[in-house]
N, CA, C and O of each residue as an XYZ file, in Angstrom:
868
protein
N      94.857    169.971    110.445
C      95.043    168.712    110.125
C      96.295    168.172    109.918
O      96.936    169.025    109.304
N      97.150    166.939    110.163
C      98.316    166.533    109.670
C      98.308    166.073    108.312
O      97.276    165.556    107.884
N      99.368    166.193    107.537
C      99.464    165.413    106.529
C     100.528    164.431    106.476
O     101.177    164.322    107.516
N     100.909    163.573    105.347
C     101.721    162.627    105.557
C     103.333    163.018    106.144
O     104.192    162.243    106.564
N     103.372    164.358    106.014
C     104.827    164.614    105.916
C     105.110    164.822    107.493
O     106.246    165.151    107.836
N     104.103    164.635    108.452
C     104.186    164.473    109.723
C     104.414    162.871    109.967
O     104.528    162.001    109.103
N     104.443    162.752    111.168
C     104.625    161.206    111.779
C     103.298    160.302    111.455
O     102.142    160.560    111.792
N     103.733    159.263    110.771
C     102.563    158.532    110.209
C     102.207    157.434    111.011
O     102.896    156.415    111.069
N     101.039    157.618    111.703
C     100.282    156.432    112.619
C      99.153    155.636    112.105
O      98.077    156.232    112.053
N      99.181    154.459    111.730
C      98.300    153.849    111.580
C      97.210    153.214    112.526
O      97.435    152.282    113.298
N      96.179    153.753    112.383
C      95.072    153.423    113.469
C      94.417    152.048    113.498
O      93.977    151.618    114.564
N      94.338    151.390    112.451
C      93.705    150.225    112.211
C      94.154    149.073    112.886
O      95.344    148.782    112.763
N      93.284    148.231    113.706
C      93.577    147.302    114.218
C      94.371    146.311    113.881
O      94.154    146.063    112.695
N      95.613    145.245    114.541
C      96.458    144.832    113.643
C      95.859    143.651    112.679
O      96.415    143.349    111.624
N      94.717    143.043    113.130
C      94.143    141.760    112.166
C      93.473    142.494    111.026
O      92.849    141.721    110.299
N      93.410    144.029    110.584
C      92.662    144.586    109.672
C      93.893    144.802    108.605
O      94.994    145.282    108.874
N      93.435    144.328    107.319
C      94.608    144.622    106.261
C      94.200    145.615    105.375
O      93.988    145.643    104.162
N      94.141    146.449    106.313
C      93.882    148.141    105.357
C      94.780    148.892    106.458
O      94.736    148.643    107.663
N      95.533    149.771    105.896
C      96.406    150.939    106.521
C      95.728    152.348    106.480
O      95.340    152.669    105.357
N      95.497    153.299    107.531
C      95.050    154.550    107.390
C      95.940    155.421    107.953
O      96.454    155.271    109.062
N      96.184    156.604    106.974
C      96.824    157.862    107.508
C      96.440    159.140    107.231
O      95.706    159.311    106.258
N      96.767    160.021    107.851
C      96.137    161.580    107.358
C      97.005    161.724    106.108
O      98.082    161.161    105.915
N      96.281    162.679    105.177
C      96.916    162.705    103.912
C      96.427    164.298    103.574
O      97.337    165.075    103.284
N      95.462    164.665    103.590
C      94.940    166.076    103.280
C      94.294    166.826    104.332
O      93.440    166.338    105.072
N      94.794    168.259    104.403
C      94.141    169.250    105.518
C      92.293    169.469    104.869
O      91.722    169.141    103.829
N      92.012    169.945    105.712
C      90.450    170.372    105.325
C      90.378    171.472    104.073
O      89.547    171.472    103.165
N      91.438    172.375    104.267
C      91.174    173.490    103.170
C      91.628    172.976    101.979
O      91.253    173.525    100.943
N      92.686    171.610    101.903
C      92.857    171.066    100.899
C      91.449    170.198    100.054
O      91.081    170.274     98.881
N      90.999    169.529    101.011
C      90.037    168.621    100.924
C      88.691    169.651    100.010
O      88.065    169.244     99.032
N      88.552    170.790    100.561
C      87.478    171.612     99.880
C      87.904    172.095     98.316
O      87.145    172.191     97.352
N      89.212    172.342     98.362
C      89.712    172.716     97.129
C      89.462    171.479     96.040
O      88.996    171.720     94.926
N      89.800    170.196     96.445
C      89.929    169.243     95.783
C      88.410    168.938     95.288
O      88.175    168.637     94.118
N      87.357    169.047     96.325
C      86.028    168.943     95.989
C      85.304    169.753     94.712
O      84.571    169.332     93.817
N      85.962    171.470     95.086
C      85.312    172.020     93.590
C      86.109    171.518     92.436
O      85.520    171.639     91.361
N      87.390    170.944     92.373
C      87.821    170.247     91.214
C      87.227    169.066     90.734
O      87.280    168.704     89.558
N      86.574    168.373     91.790
C      85.834    167.308     91.148
C      84.812    167.375     90.439
O      84.643    166.733     89.402
N      83.810    168.383     91.073
C      82.724    168.819     90.509
C      83.005    169.390     89.059
O      82.231    169.129     88.138
N      84.103    170.155     88.882
C      84.484    170.597     87.463
C      84.766    169.410     86.676
O      84.263    169.250     85.564
N      85.578    168.546     87.232
C      85.949    167.471     86.202
C      84.876    166.319     85.988
O      85.168    165.447     85.170
N      83.665    166.242     86.651
C      82.405    165.603     86.280
C      81.815    166.508     85.342
O      81.457    166.026     84.268
N      81.665    167.597     85.524
C      80.971    168.703     84.247
C      81.851    168.566     83.142
O      81.315    168.596     82.034
N      83.064    168.425     83.194
C      84.054    168.594     81.801
C      83.960    167.260     81.178
O      84.222    167.205     79.977
N      83.594    166.061     81.860
C      83.218    164.800     81.235
C      81.852    164.697     80.626
O      81.649    164.102     79.567
N      80.851    165.341     81.380
C      79.707    165.183     80.939
C      79.559    166.266     79.437
O      78.741    166.045     78.545
N      80.474    167.347     79.437
C      80.383    168.375     78.420
C      81.088    167.645     77.266
O      80.765    167.917     76.110
N      82.132    166.637     77.554
C      82.714    166.181     76.211
C      82.385    164.987     75.800
O      83.079    164.296     75.055
N      80.944    164.579     76.420
C      80.069    163.487     75.803
C      80.226    162.075     76.727
O      79.676    161.046     76.332
N      80.933    162.089     77.855
C      80.938    160.832     78.272
C      79.975    160.808     79.484
O      80.212    159.842     80.209
N      79.052    161.515     79.875
C      78.163    161.391     80.706
C      77.317    159.859     80.950
O      76.907    159.371     82.003
N      77.253    159.410     79.741
C      76.789    158.043     79.877
C      77.323    156.885     79.515
O      76.625    155.914     79.222
N      78.782    156.874     79.499
C      79.696    155.831     79.495
C      79.291    154.972     80.640
O      78.884    155.378     81.728
N      79.458    153.672     80.247
C      79.327    152.677     81.550
C      80.599    151.695     81.743
O      81.129    151.330     80.694
N      81.093    151.274     82.825
C      81.931    150.405     82.828
C      81.605    149.353     83.429
O      80.641    148.826     82.874
N      82.006    148.741     84.410
C      81.803    147.585     85.155
C      80.574    147.949     85.986
O      80.282    148.988     86.578
N      79.928    146.755     85.849
C      78.331    146.877     86.322
C      78.391    147.539     87.694
O      77.573    148.383     88.058
N      79.478    147.074     88.479
C      79.421    147.521     89.973
C      79.632    149.324     90.350
O      79.407    149.936     91.394
N      80.055    149.707     89.267
C      80.092    151.370     89.140
C      78.954    152.262     89.016
O      78.975    153.470     89.252
N      77.549    151.296     88.470
C      76.554    152.100     88.423
C      76.621    153.421     87.499
O      77.161    153.436     86.393
N      76.056    154.418     88.049
C      75.849    155.501     87.322
C      76.938    156.670     87.589
O      76.818    157.808     87.134
N      77.885    156.283     88.293
C      78.914    157.434     88.882
C      79.854    158.003     87.716
O      80.922    157.441     87.475
N      79.541    158.845     87.181
C      80.321    159.547     86.139
C      81.821    159.545     86.102
O      82.417    159.193     85.084
N      82.415    159.912     87.141
C      84.090    159.958     87.050
C      84.442    159.004     87.382
O      85.618    158.837     87.062
N      83.822    157.825     88.151
C      84.364    156.653     88.299
C      84.186    155.704     86.907
O      85.026    154.884     86.537
N      83.125    155.945     86.332
C      83.111    155.189     84.792
C      84.158    155.658     83.973
O      84.744    154.780     83.339
N      84.620    157.053     83.795
C      85.498    157.229     83.186
C      86.988    157.723     83.715
O      87.639    158.730     83.438
N      87.303    156.429     84.724
C      88.332    156.578     85.501
C      89.655    157.003     84.469
O      90.412    157.961     84.628
N      89.680    156.117     83.512
C      90.954    156.323     82.346
C      90.986    157.190     81.588
O      91.810    157.025     80.688
N      90.239    158.379     81.546
C      90.269    159.533     80.813
C      90.984    160.686     81.274
O      91.270    161.689     80.622
N      91.261    160.409     82.563
C      92.270    161.765     83.264
C      92.922    160.994     84.571
O      92.596    159.863     84.932
N      93.877    161.808     85.186
C      94.372    161.171     86.256
C      94.692    162.183     87.451
O      95.586    163.023     87.357
N      93.939    162.044     88.509
C      93.993    163.398     89.626
C      95.487    163.889     90.116
O      95.743    165.071     90.348
N      96.459    162.789     90.243
C      97.870    163.149     90.270
C      98.658    163.875     89.453
O      99.487    164.751     89.695
N      98.200    163.279     88.235
C      98.843    164.016     87.085
C      98.397    165.376     86.985
O      99.150    166.165     86.414
N      97.210    165.821     87.481
C      96.574    167.397     87.503
C      97.112    167.816     88.783
O      97.209    169.040     88.873
N      97.424    167.277     89.618
C      98.199    167.703     90.986
C      99.217    167.124     91.527
O      99.256    166.327     92.464
N     100.449    167.781     90.577
C     101.610    167.013     90.900
C     102.367    167.289     92.218
O     103.273    166.582     92.658
N     101.884    168.393     92.781
C     102.530    168.659     94.340
C     101.807    167.374     95.231
O     102.535    166.849     96.073
N     100.514    166.887     95.094
C     100.170    166.003     95.878
C     100.574    164.543     95.620
O     100.425    163.595     96.392
N     101.132    164.538     94.347
C     101.810    163.260     93.808
C     103.076    162.659     94.418
O     103.384    161.482     94.604
N     103.856    164.035     94.732
C     105.158    164.001     95.538
C     104.590    163.425     97.026
O     105.220    162.544     97.611
N     103.325    164.007     97.597
C     103.012    163.572     98.954
C     102.676    162.107     98.896
O     103.034    161.369     99.814
N     102.057    161.687     97.940
C     101.768    160.061     97.742
C     102.857    159.244     97.830
O     102.905    158.167     98.425
N     103.862    159.866     97.129
C     105.208    159.040     96.873
C     105.897    158.960     98.352
O     106.539    158.012     98.805
N     105.651    159.976     98.871
C     106.340    159.985    100.324
C     105.591    158.909    101.308
O     106.113    158.051    102.019
N     104.255    159.209    101.135
C     103.606    158.342    102.120
C     103.823    156.790    101.577
O     104.208    155.986    102.426
N     103.661    156.432    100.573
C     104.195    154.921    100.052
C     105.391    154.470    100.358
O     105.546    153.342    100.827
N     106.613    155.497    100.073
C     107.797    155.179    100.556
C     107.871    154.576    101.926
O     108.344    153.456    102.116
N     107.355    155.403    102.953
C     107.041    155.407    104.159
C     106.214    154.205    104.896
O     106.337    154.000    106.104
N     105.280    153.358    103.975
C     104.235    152.695    104.601
C     104.330    151.374    103.999
O     104.081    150.365    104.658
N     104.760    151.326    102.496
C     104.548    150.320    101.825
C     105.905    149.427    101.439
O     106.540    149.756    100.437
N     106.301    148.395    102.174
C     107.883    147.570    101.773
C     107.643    147.200    100.707
O     108.606    147.239     99.942
N     106.511    146.755    100.212
C     106.245    145.651     99.309
C     106.447    146.154     97.738
O     106.893    145.465     96.821
N     106.033    147.444     97.671
C     106.128    148.279     96.418
C     107.540    148.209     95.885
O     108.515    148.527     96.567
N     107.609    147.790     94.664
C     108.993    147.928     93.731
C     109.023    149.047     92.915
O     108.178    149.090     92.021
N     109.962    150.140     93.044
C     109.822    151.184     92.407
C     110.593    151.117     90.743
O     111.208    150.148     90.298
N     110.382    152.233     90.141
C     109.267    153.008     89.882
C     107.887    152.258     89.899
O     107.810    151.029     89.890
N     106.807    153.098     89.925
C     105.559    152.405     89.957
C     104.620    153.121     89.080
O     104.841    154.228     88.589
N     103.477    152.362     88.903
C     102.623    152.960     87.867
C     101.304    153.270     88.931
O     100.942    152.506     89.826
N     100.770    154.414     88.637
C      99.633    155.193     89.432
C      98.649    155.461     88.546
O      98.854    156.130     87.533
N      97.345    154.889     88.904
C      96.097    155.413     88.279
C      95.128    156.047     89.595
O      94.937    155.491     90.677
N      94.639    157.260     89.178
C      94.058    157.771     90.258
C      92.746    158.497     89.770
O      92.980    159.073     88.707
N      91.671    158.632     90.117
C      90.824    159.218     89.678
C      89.495    160.037     91.066
O      89.596    159.937     92.289
N      88.861    160.460     90.614
C      87.819    161.063     91.897
C      86.372    159.905     91.531
O      86.175    159.342     90.454
N      85.716    159.827     92.494
C      84.565    159.174     92.876
C      83.323    160.499     93.054
O      83.424    161.090     94.129
N      82.616    160.813     92.470
C      81.891    161.723     92.927
C      80.249    161.106     92.812
O      79.531    161.136     91.813
N      79.935    160.562     94.133
C      78.609    160.206     94.336
C      77.352    161.029     94.444
O      77.483    161.846     95.356
N      76.478    161.091     93.998
C      75.060    161.595     94.154
C      74.244    160.877     94.856
O      74.567    159.744     95.210
N      72.943    161.472     95.198
C      71.869    161.023     95.924
C      71.479    159.339     95.249
O      71.222    159.252     94.048
N      71.473    158.365     95.934
C      71.126    157.358     95.377
C      72.245    156.164     94.632
O      72.042    155.031     94.196
N      73.415    156.963     94.719
C      74.669    156.073     93.995
C      75.538    155.520     95.441
O      75.678    155.977     96.576
N      75.969    154.414     94.791
C      77.216    153.869     95.613
C      77.909    153.125     94.391
O      77.687    153.377     93.207
N      78.754    152.200     94.861
C      79.710    151.351     94.180
C      79.276    150.103     94.712
O      78.980    150.116     95.907
N      79.166    148.985     94.068
C      79.040    147.569     94.466
C      80.290    147.035     94.529
O      81.300    147.651     94.189
N      80.273    145.772     95.003
C      81.328    144.978     95.585
C      82.135    144.709     94.078
O      81.762    144.340     92.964
N      83.504    145.121     94.714
C      84.437    144.993     93.369
C      85.846    144.673     93.767
O      85.900    144.425     94.972
N      86.999    144.594     93.164
C      88.473    144.955     93.559
C      88.963    145.405     92.343
O      88.301    145.498     91.309
N      90.341    145.730     92.508
C      91.251    146.702     91.523
C      92.113    145.712     90.839
O      92.705    144.911     91.562
N      92.261    145.649     89.680
C      93.061    144.742     88.654
C      94.448    145.055     89.032
O      94.842    146.197     89.269
N      95.214    143.930     89.081
C      96.414    144.135     89.452
C      97.176    142.684     89.939
O      96.625    141.586     89.857
N      98.535    142.902     90.453
C      99.121    141.438     90.924
C      99.282    141.373     92.258
O      99.864    142.269     92.868
N      98.762    140.263     92.872
C      98.791    140.305     94.441
C     100.408    140.089     94.750
O     101.327    139.435     94.257
N     100.213    141.071     95.913
C     101.461    141.465     96.643
C     102.300    142.656     95.989
O     103.076    143.360     96.635
N     102.076    142.774     94.791
C     102.629    144.128     94.028
C     101.974    145.013     93.479
O     102.521    145.924     92.859
N     100.557    144.892     93.623
C      99.650    145.978     93.340
C      98.713    146.220     94.569
O      98.142    145.288     95.135
N      98.568    147.743     95.009
C      97.868    147.864     95.981
C      96.469    149.259     95.751
O      96.557    150.149     94.906
N      95.771    149.162     96.334
C      94.593    150.097     96.225
C      94.682    151.195     97.254
O      95.383    151.000     98.247
N      93.902    152.562     97.077
C      93.941    153.408     97.980
C      92.570    153.914     97.808
O      91.913    153.765     96.778
N      92.168    154.523     98.878
C      91.008    155.649     98.762
C      91.144    156.584     99.764
O      91.251    156.358    100.970
N      91.131    157.986     99.018
C      90.948    159.172    100.199
C      89.939    159.540    100.115
O      89.392    159.699     99.024
N      89.289    159.831    101.430
C      88.194    160.583    101.605
C      88.219    162.016    101.843
O      88.928    162.582    102.675
N      87.141    162.720    100.810
C      87.380    164.319    100.652
C      86.075    164.828    101.291
O      86.032    165.813    102.029
N      85.139    164.164    100.988
C      83.848    165.365    101.464
C      82.306    164.242    101.604
O      82.331    163.141    101.054
N      81.379    164.589    102.188
C      80.407    163.821    102.450
C      80.127    163.345    103.910
O      80.772    163.754    104.876
N      79.049    162.392    103.986
C      78.947    161.704    105.112
C      80.074    160.560    105.544
O      80.470    159.766    104.691
N      80.468    160.523    106.624
C      81.788    159.511    106.923
C      81.102    158.175    107.461
O      81.831    157.216    107.712
N      80.139    158.109    107.589
C      79.311    156.775    108.154
C      78.289    156.348    107.024
O      77.510    157.249    106.714
N      78.124    155.043    106.287
C      78.914    153.973    107.174
C      80.398    153.856    106.680
O      81.265    153.111    107.135
N      80.495    154.688    105.727
C      82.095    154.224    104.957
C      82.163    153.285    104.105
O      81.277    153.091    103.272
N      83.362    152.492    104.216
C      83.564    151.600    103.027
C      83.527    149.927    103.811
O      83.933    149.712    104.953
N      83.089    149.144    103.112
C      82.895    147.837    103.590
C      83.808    147.107    102.939
O      83.850    147.190    101.712
N      84.757    146.208    103.681
C      85.740    145.432    103.166
C      85.397    143.965    103.515
O      84.780    143.603    104.517
N      85.934    143.107    102.448
C      85.858    141.608    102.682
C      86.911    140.826    102.086
O      87.114    140.604    100.892
N      87.548    140.443    103.101
C      88.809    139.513    102.598
C      88.008    138.032    102.540
O      86.967    137.796    103.152
N      88.764    137.040    101.623
C      88.166    135.910    101.321
C      88.155    135.148    102.642
O      89.091    135.001    103.427
N      86.933    134.706    102.724
C      86.505    133.405    103.943
C      86.385    134.316    105.090
O      86.454    133.758    106.185
N      86.221    135.596    105.091
C      86.070    136.209    106.007
C      84.438    137.335    106.167
O      83.687    137.648    105.244
N      84.337    137.659    107.414
C      83.113    138.545    107.729
C      83.409    140.105    106.967
O      84.525    140.619    107.034
N      82.457    140.650    106.370
C      82.449    141.947    106.006
C      82.932    142.788    107.001
O      82.584    142.535    108.155
N      83.756    143.858    106.765
C      84.317    144.815    107.876
C      83.778    146.409    107.509
O      84.109    146.876    106.420
N      83.240    146.935    108.113
C      82.586    148.419    107.969
C      83.803    149.351    108.301
O      84.198    148.979    109.405
N      84.418    150.173    107.951
C      85.286    151.445    108.427
C      84.707    152.508    108.226
O      84.378    152.785    107.072
N      84.470    153.254    109.127
C      84.199    154.731    108.772
C      85.236    155.447    108.065
O      86.408    155.088    108.175
N      84.865    156.538    107.272
C      85.693    157.358    106.798
C      86.064    158.329    107.594
O      85.311    158.717    108.487
N      87.382    158.910    107.374
C      87.797    160.401    107.986
C      88.028    161.302    106.967
O      88.238    160.899    105.823
N      88.014    162.566    107.269
C      88.021    163.438    106.044
C      89.477    163.753    105.827
O      90.128    164.200    106.772
N      90.029    163.557    104.668
C      91.477    164.005    104.525
C      92.379    162.749    104.949
O      93.596    162.857    105.100
N      91.656    161.511    105.135
C      92.642    160.373    105.374
C      92.467    159.361    104.499
O      91.337    158.997    104.174
N      93.794    158.687    103.930
C      94.177    157.589    103.028
C      93.848    156.188    103.777
O      94.013    155.886    104.959
N      93.485    155.663    103.022
C      93.297    153.900    103.314
C      94.034    153.216    102.200
O      93.808    153.413    101.006
N      94.800    152.519    102.614
C      95.760    151.875    101.741
C      95.381    150.178    102.154
O      95.315    149.793    103.321
N      95.159    149.301    100.974
C      94.781    147.890    100.932
C      95.650    147.365     99.946
O      96.410    148.094     99.308
N      95.567    145.906     99.755
C      95.610    145.061     98.659
C      94.809    145.005     97.729
O      93.614    144.963     98.024
N      95.225    144.986     96.259
C      94.353    145.337     95.121
C      93.207    144.143     94.981
O      92.158    144.265     94.348
N      93.579    143.119     95.613
C      92.547    141.986     95.656
C      91.730    142.054     96.608
O      90.926    141.123     96.654
N      91.637    142.950     97.508
C      90.503    142.998     98.446
C      89.361    143.641     98.061
O      89.417    144.840     97.788
N      88.189    142.949     97.988
C      86.904    143.103     97.775
C      86.183    144.271     98.767
O      86.058    144.105     99.980
N      85.825    145.225     98.198
C      85.247    146.583     98.867
C      83.996    146.966     98.042
O      83.709    146.680     96.879
N      83.254    147.776     99.074
C      81.865    148.407     98.302
C      81.661    149.698     98.951
O      82.252    150.032     99.978
N      80.776    150.446     98.302
C      80.131    151.709     99.255
C      78.744    151.643     99.142
O      78.288    151.686     98.000
N      78.088    151.563     99.945
C      76.446    151.657     99.670
C      76.180    153.094     99.062
O      76.968    154.014     98.841
N      74.627    152.976     98.835
C      74.158    154.113     98.266
C      74.266    155.389     99.368
O      74.250    155.165    100.578
N      74.352    156.433     98.942
C      74.367    157.714     99.486
C      73.309    158.489     99.562
O      72.634    158.312     98.548
N      72.804    159.307    100.308
C      71.933    160.300    100.622
C      72.049    161.742    100.181
O      71.253    162.531     99.672
N      73.469    161.822    100.596
C      74.364    163.175    100.128
C      75.288    163.043     99.133
O      75.568    161.914     98.730
N      75.819    164.032     98.662
C      77.294    163.815     97.791
C      78.254    163.660     98.599
O      78.360    164.328     99.627
N      79.246    162.576     98.165
C      80.298    161.745     98.869
C      81.309    161.901     97.683
O      81.020    161.708     96.502
N      82.393    162.233     98.108
C      83.575    162.472     97.175
C      84.777    161.938     97.740
O      85.282    162.397     98.765
N      85.272    160.916     97.048
C      86.606    160.374     97.274
C      87.597    160.296     96.253
O      87.225    160.321     95.080
N      88.872    160.200     96.550
C      89.862    159.529     95.406
C      90.333    158.340     95.325
O      91.031    157.879     96.228
N      89.955    157.501     93.982
C      90.523    156.357     94.041
C      91.834    156.052     93.536
O      92.311    156.767     92.654
N      92.518    154.998     94.031
C      94.074    154.805     93.648
C      94.139    153.583     93.209
O      93.266    152.826     93.632
N      95.118    153.051     92.296
C      95.784    151.620     92.159
C      97.110    152.122     91.838
O      97.361    153.027     91.043
N      98.075    151.332     92.650
C      99.310    151.493     92.088
C     100.098    150.091     91.799
O      99.927    149.056     92.443
N     100.863    150.239     90.863
C     101.541    148.640     90.323
C     102.933    148.716     90.698
O     103.474    149.821     90.650
N     103.515    147.822     91.022
C     105.276    147.859     91.305
C     105.443    147.709     89.656
O     104.586    147.235     88.910
N     106.673    148.194     89.283
C     107.139    147.926     87.821
C     107.308    146.431     87.448
O     107.219    146.270     86.230
N     107.484    145.514     88.012
C     107.390    144.219     87.539
C     106.252    143.525     86.966
O     106.265    142.591     86.165
N     104.999    144.281     87.641
C     103.769    143.903     87.341
C     103.001    144.892     86.042
O     101.802    144.925     85.766
N     103.899    145.496     85.522
C     103.474    146.457     84.506
C     103.323    145.786     83.304
O     104.295    145.316     82.712
N     102.018    145.688     82.832
C     101.728    144.824     81.498
C     101.803    145.233     80.146
O     102.398    146.304     80.030
N     101.453    144.808     79.228
C     101.414    145.313     78.038
C     100.361    146.302     77.835
O     100.586    147.193     77.016
N      99.202    146.282     78.479
C      98.282    146.886     78.653
C      98.327    148.061     79.125
O      97.689    148.998     78.644
N      99.117    148.145     80.161
C      99.191    149.286     81.036
C     100.295    150.339     80.225
O     100.168    151.561     80.303
N     101.269    149.755     79.525
C     102.281    150.671     78.886
C     101.440    151.310     77.693
O     101.699    152.472     77.379
N     100.520    150.662     77.063
C      99.673    151.189     75.912
C      98.684    152.753     76.678
O      98.407    153.789     76.074
N      98.379    152.432     78.011
C      97.902    153.627     78.522
C      98.779    154.513     78.933
O      98.442    155.697     78.959
N      99.883    154.179     79.276
C     100.912    155.164     79.667
C     101.492    156.071     78.273
O     102.125    157.127     78.256
N     101.038    155.263     77.208
C     101.648    156.272     75.867
C     101.280    157.786     75.993
O     100.333    158.113     76.706
N     101.856    158.512     75.459
C     101.696    159.869     75.241
C     100.520    160.083     74.257
O      99.694    160.984     74.404
N     100.507    159.211     73.269
C      99.828    159.331     72.084
C      98.602    158.445     72.235
O      97.778    158.369     71.325
N      98.473    157.774     73.373
C      97.087    156.953     73.561
C      95.774    157.964     73.557
O      95.481    158.928     74.265
N      95.048    157.250     72.337
C      93.889    158.170     72.262
C      92.651    158.132     72.958
O      91.755    158.962     72.805
N      92.606    156.907     73.918
C      91.501    156.404     74.756
C      91.779    156.586     76.355
O      90.970    156.951     77.209
N      93.206    156.213     76.527
C      93.531    156.003     78.244
C      94.654    157.356     78.294
O      95.595    157.648     77.555
N      94.109    157.987     79.464
C      95.138    159.276     79.972
C      94.964    158.814     81.587
O      95.062    159.800     82.317
N      94.792    157.890     82.129
C      94.694    157.600     83.563
C      95.828    157.013     84.286
O      95.696    156.724     85.476
N      96.816    156.835     83.729
C      98.232    155.996     84.291
C      99.105    157.064     84.336
O      98.993    157.806     83.360
N     100.128    157.460     85.332
C     101.136    157.989     85.058
C     102.423    156.990     85.814
O     101.994    155.908     86.215
N     103.728    157.201     86.016
C     104.803    156.791     86.543
C     105.324    157.741     87.563
O     105.642    158.921     87.410
N     105.354    156.949     88.708
C     106.084    157.599     89.993
C     107.261    156.949     90.346
O     107.494    155.756     90.151
N     108.163    157.945     90.986
C     109.296    157.029     91.150
C     109.728    157.783     92.605
O     109.171    158.839     92.903
N     110.725    157.199     93.476
C     111.327    157.579     94.477
C     112.677    157.937     94.455
O     113.249    158.299     95.483
N     113.327    157.857     93.197
C     114.625    157.693     93.246
C     115.306    159.305     93.795
O     116.525    159.422     93.919
N     114.823    159.903     93.945
C     115.356    161.468     94.390
C     115.228    161.468     95.793
O     115.599    162.425     96.473
N     114.687    160.373     96.298
C     114.650    160.577     97.655
C     115.785    159.770     98.529
O     116.154    159.923     99.694
N     116.192    158.843     97.495
C     117.207    157.869     98.071
C     116.618    156.873     98.676
O     115.395    156.857     98.816
N     117.648    155.609     99.251
C     116.850    154.643     99.915
C     117.054    154.704    101.363
O     116.441    153.936    102.105
């Protein structure tokens, strides 16, 4: 499977406000799957198995604790790939950016209800990378005043969309693993995000700063 270092092609129809590109290989997805189960076990072992966030998150442990870790901080080689992908596909981001990233490990009967990601319209974007599990029905998106649109997932593919776009994942009957991402342009960085970025933050470890400076313009 190609990754983003190859030619990027968005296969979404032009009227859909979601971009989709290949990102991980099958072997990489298998490795990430194993890591995702490990981080879920660690969160439970550390006493965070019962933590509840937004109502839409249900009982998905790795999602409810999204602020306690950062996928790309744990996998810096993939962080470089994300920078490369966003540099090529998103002209609206203003660098450096703040990146939040976590894994969603759904088990039988779990899903995520309607929600969007906190951010600044036009300067913050969300993304989802499908790692493992049933590809159908996929993610349902709903823009304001429009009908819901279901997009089937593809293993190893990233979907990038505006942070304000509502989306949901129905309950699954099999384990399903994805990576959730929110990126913020530097002008939209708030006091709260700065506190989360602090090295000595005791509660938040979920945000990192990424830059494209070494790539040039």
